[in-house]
N, C-alpha and C positions, 0 to 999 in steps of 0.2 A: 203064622201064629196069631197075628193081630186079628185076622179074619175069624178065627175060631173064637177068640175072646168076644168079638162083636156078636157073633152068632149066639153064643151062650148068653150074652146080655139080652139079646132080643128074645130068646126063649124064656128067660126069667121074667122079663117085662110082660110078655104075653101071658105067662102063667099068673102073674100078679093081677093083671087086669081081668083074666078069666076068673080068678078066685073072687075078685071084687064083684064081678057080674053074677056070680052064683049065689051070692048072699041074698036072702029074701027081701030085705029092705034096702038093698044096695041100689044106688043110682050112680050115674057117671059123676066122677069127682068134679066139684065146682072149681073153675079156674082160680088160681091164687093171683090176685092183681100183681103186676110186675113190680110196682113200687113197694109191695109188702114182702116179696120173696126173701130179700136179704134179712130183714128183721125176724121173720117167721123161722127161717133156717137157723139163724143165730140162737133163737130160743129152743127150737125143736131138736137141734143137734148138739147142744152144748155139752150134754153128758153122753154123747154117742161114743162108740168104740173109735179109736184113732183113725182106722182106715175108712170108716163111714163118715166121720167128721171131715176128713180130707176130701172125700168125694163131694160132700155138701159145699165145701169151700170152693172147689173147682167149678161147681155150678154157678155160685154167686160171683166168683171172679170173672167167668165168661160173660155173665149177664152185665156186669158193670163195664166190661170192655165192649159191650154190644156185639159180642161174637156169638150170635144165636146158634149157628151150626155147632160150635164147640159146647155151648150150654145144653143143646139137645142131646149130644153124645154123652155128656157128663151126667145129665139127669137120668138117662137110660142106664148108665153104669150104677148110679145110686139106687135106682129102683130094683136092682138085682143084688145089692150088696148084702152078703151074709152078715147077720148080727144087727141089722136095722130093725127097729121096733115097728109095730103096726102103725103107730102115729107118724113115725118118720117116713114110712112108705106112703102113707096117705099124703103127707106134705109133698113128697117127691112126685106123686101122681098128679096132684093139683098144679105143681110147677110145670110138669110135663105138658099139661093141657095148654097152659099159658105160652110156653116156649114154642109149642107146635103152631099155635095161632100166630105168633110173631114170625115164624118161618113162612107161614102161608101168606102173610101180608108182604113179607120181603119178596116172596116168589111172584106175587101179583104185580110187584113193581119191577120185575125183570131180574131179580137177583139170581144168577146162575148157581151159586153155591147153595142157596136155600133150595132151589129146585132139585139139585142133585141129592141133598140130604133127605128131602121129603120122598123122592122117588126110591131111594135106598130103603128108607124106613117102610114105605108102603109095600115094597117088594118082599119084605121080610115078615110082614104081619101074618 
C-alpha cells in the first residue's frame, strides 16, 4: 500500500514539474537556500489546509533533524498535496531542488541512504 502511495506521489510531482516546464516563461525553480526554508514555509503555509500544513511541517522537521532522505520524501508528498496553492507548490519545488542537492552532496561523501533515495527517485522519473 505504501508503494502505491509513493508511486502516486511521484506521478503528481512529475506532472507538477511538467506543468511548470510547459509554461512559456517557466524556468527551473530557483533553489530555496536551506537556511530560508523554515521561515519561508512558515509564511507560505500558515493559512494552508491542515493536511498541507502538516506536510510542510514534516519537511521542516526533517531538515532541522538533518534527515535529508526524510525531507526529500516529505517534500515529494507536499508537492502532490491536494489543496496546495500555486505559491505553496512553487515553494515546495524550490525546497525540493535544495534538498536534492543536499542528498547529492551526501551521496558524494559516501552516504548510502542518500544514494538509495536518489536512485529510487531517478528510477521513478
